[in-house]
C-alpha positions, -999 to +999 in steps of 0.1 A: +001+000+002+016+033-009+018+064+018-005+092+011-002+123+016-039+131+023-032+134+059-009+165+056-032+187+036-066+176+055-048+189+085-038+222+067-078+224+058-083+221+091-060+244+105-068+270+076-108+265+082-106+272+122-080+301+115-103+318+086-133+313+109-121+329+139-096+355+130-105+367+092-142+382+102-122+402+132-094+414+104-124+425+079-146+441+105-115+462+120-097+476+090-127+476+065-157+492+089-141+505+126-110+525+114-128+539+078-155+551+103-129+575+128-131+607+123-103+628+105-090+641+138-083+605+149-075+590+117-037+602+117-033+588+151-052+556+144-029+555+110-002+554+131-008+525+157-016+505+130+016+510+111+033+504+143+012+473+150+023+461+115+057+466+116+060+442+147+073+410+133+049+387+155+021+401+136+037+401+103+043+359+109+004+359+124-006+370+094+013+352+064+001+320+086-035+331+086-036+339+047-016+312+040-038+287+057-067+301+046-050+296+009-045+256+014-076+257+032-095+270-002-069+246-024-085+217-005-121+224-009-116+235-044-100+199-051-124+181-037-149+197-057-132+191-087-130+157-078-169+155-072-176+171-106-158+140-121-124+149-128-108+123-112-088+112-139-065+144-139-067+146-099-027+148-102-030+180-124-059+191-104-040+185-072-011+203-085-030+231-098-048+238-066-021+235-041+005+253-062-019+282-066-022+279-028+016+279-025+020+308-050-006+329-027+014+321+000+045+334-014+027+364-029+016+371+007+049+368+027+064+393-004+033+416+004+037+415+043+075+417+046+072+448+024+047+468+051 
């Protein structure tokens, strides 16, 4: 019986789903709704606080982990959806495309976060 890497992908799927469901809504609410509604006088102060927060290595690491695991969660879900739609004969190509795309997304997010 050949060794399967399926457990590895399922662990990334589970971790990405949990982190995405817990942290992404908080990030969206904070950066998308709360910060833009602050008046102009406080906006500069809040921008400075957010810049200081994002300059922390720990915060950058957390962002990369959350974004990366969300990419792998999405890739695993899309892969299994495509398998259910009848693309089982192309399983290796679909897997390479999905997980390769997730890896590329992770690498791009690392580049973006490190330049903040």
